Every structure is written in C-alpha cells, then in structure tokens.
N, C-alpha and C positions, 0 to 999 in steps of 0.2 A: 603805694602802689594802688590804682583804682580798683574798687572792688569790682568783680566780675558777677552780674546775675546769674542764677543758673537758668538753664533752658528749662521749656516745660518738661516735667516727668523726671528733672533730673534730681538727686538729692542733694542738698544744700552741705555745706562743709562742717555744720555741726553734727555729732553723733547723736545717736536716740539717747545715751546715757547721758552726752551733755545737756540735752534740751529737758533731760527728766531732773537734773541738778539743778539748771536755772529755774524750773519750775516749781522746785523744793525751796528754794532761796526766797521767791517771791511769796509763797504759802507763809513760811516761818516768818518774815519780815513783816507782812502783814498781820500775822497774830500777833507779834511781838512788838511791832511799831519801830523796829531799830535796825540800822545797818543791811538794809538788805541791797542797797546800789554800792556799797564797799565789797560786799560778798560776791555780788556778779560779777564787779573788775577783777576780782580775785582768779574767778573760775576762768576769764576769758583773755586775760593779759597775755602779751605776748611772752614767747620763749626767752630763757636766757641768754644772752649773745655768747657765741664760741669763745671768743677774745676779749680780754680786757680793753687792747687799744687798737687793734687792726680790724676793719672792714674783712669779710670772708674771701673779698678780692684781691686786696692788699697781702692777705696771709697765704693764699693761694700762688700768689707769684713770688712772693719771699721764699717759701717752703721750696719751690723749684730751685730758686738761686742758691741756697744754702746746699740742696742737694746736690748741685754740680760741684761745688766747692768741697764737700765732703761726701763723696757718693758711695753708696752701698756697694760691697765689693763680698770678701770672704767674711766681714764683719759689717756691724750696723753702720748706717750712714747719719746724715745731719738729719732727715726725716724720722727714721727709727728713733734717735735718741732725742729727739725733742727739742732743734733748736729752735722752732717757732714758739715753744712754749717758755723757753730763757728768755728768748727776746721780747717778747708780746709781757712778760711779766716784769722783766727789768725796765722796760720802756715805761712803766708805771711806777718806778722807784728811783734807784740810782741813775738809770740812763733818760730821765725824763727829760733833759736837755736836747736828747736826739731824736724828740718827737717828731719835729718837722723836718728833720733832713730825711726819715724814712719817708714820712707822707709824700714829701715834693719828691725824693728820688726815686722811691717806687714809680710813681707816676711819670716822671721823665724817663724812665727806663722802659716803660710799657709803651711809651710812644715813641721812642728811639726805635724799638722793635718794629713796631709797625708801619714806621716810615722807612727804614732801611731792609725789612725781611718781608714786608706785607702780610705780617702774621704774629699774633701775640706770643710770648716768649715759650709760654707754655706748649704751645703747638710746633716748633720748630724741631728738627732733628737734634739728637744729642751733639754731633760735632759743630752745628751752627749755635747751639747754645752756647758752647764753650768759645765758640768765636766771638758770639755778641759780649760775653763777660770778659774775655781778653781786650776789646776794642775801649770799653768804659775804663778798665783796670790801666790801661796806657793812656787814657785821656781823649780817646779818639770818639766823639760823637758830634751830631748837629747842634752847634752851640745856640741854636734859637730855642731849642726845648730845654737848655738846662740853664739854671743857674746856681743857687746855693741850696744843695752841696754841686759841687762839682762832679763831674761822671766818676774821676779817679776818688775822691773823698768819699762819694757813696760806696763805691766798690769796698775801700779799704775799711770803712765802717764795718758794712755787712759780713766781711771776712774776718776783722778781729771779733765780733761778736758770736760769728757762727764757730770759730775755733773755742773761744772761750765756753759755750754751751756745751762743745765735745769733750773739751778735757777739764773741765770745772767739776764742783762738787754737784752731784744730783739734787742737793736740796735747794740749788737755785733755779731749779726747772729743766735743765738738760743732763745730758750724759745719763739717758734713761738706761736702768739695770746695770749701771757702772760701765757701759761698754768699754770706753777707752781704758779703766784701769784693768779690766781682763785682758784686753788688747796687748797693753803693755806689761801684763804680767804683775801689777802693784795690788797689796793688799788693799783694803777698804773696810772700816774706816782708818786713817792713819792718824794715831793718837799722840796729842802734843806731849813732847817731853820723854817719850819713849822712843827707843829704837826697837823695831819690829823686824828688822831686815838684819841678815846675816852680814857678818864685815867681809869684805873683799880679802 
C-alpha cells in the first residue's frame, strides 16, 4: 500500500515512545559502532501474519463457509471451535497438496457469489448463503469461473476438513475446548489400550 503523508498538524503513525526507541538505537549504534540498522529494522518490522497459509480475506471467506456447514446453536459451531485454525495449520503440513485447491476454490467461489448474487458471500443473508453452498455442492456454477477444483470438489474438500476439525483431536488445531466430545458425552482423552467406558 502506498504510504500516505500526514496532513499538516497531524501526528505521524509512530508514537512518541517508538521515536524515543529509534533515537536511542541510533545513539547506542553510533557509540559502539555496531548493529544500529538491524536494531532499527527489528523495531519497525511488520506484525506477524495471523495465518500460516491464508490471507485475511481468504480466511474470512472460509470461516463463513465453515460456519454454514457447522453453525452455532446450543453448542459451539465451526467458528467457535477453530475450524480455520485446523485447516490453516494442516495446509502447511499433511494437507499441503490441497493448498492450490483452496486458493483457487475460494477465489472462484467469491467470484461466483458476486456474479450470481451481486454481493460478497459474507454480505448475503443466511438463507442465500445456504443456497449458494448448495449450488456448488450440486456442481451448479458458472463454468467460466471454475476450473480445478470443480465447484463440487471444492465444496466436498471444505466439508471434509470442517468435519475433521470439529470431531478430531484438539491437538490438531480444531475442536476447541473439546466441544464435540462434550456434545457427544465422550470422555477426553481416550487412552489407547484402556476401556474407559462402561459395558452396555
């Protein structure tokens, strides 16, 4: 993004404390003759990205899709239980082969919503969101906006990973606070080799 010069009389984005820190780095660097440039870079470097793989825009769209698949009702839904964290983490690991499918699928789905409903998916009403997802689940979408993955393949991929996030082990990034285990009345952790449940 192109920097914007502050108008006369406006304060710059740097706080007084940051300016003092930068000034101190320069003084110390001049005194000892080392590392002032590196120290300055550490002070002003960009914040750490929120997600490992997704951009903020991609994540926002995927969060909304997952929430329609497992919505919040009397128990936590996909958003509350961290579906985005699970998918984002696994795409940088065992799901790495699906990275481009997610990237292209989210872009195609976003463009499909703009073409068919004249609005981003996040701005649609709840019934229309369900209608949009049912359309790609059944493979109905403008063919010129989709390639690989197909609409149906993309939906099935997100569906599978959302369900895995909700019902899998929290150690993989989803199922926050063991929500699905508590909903199903299951104990956690289940210890391998031990029967912790009463026989029927």
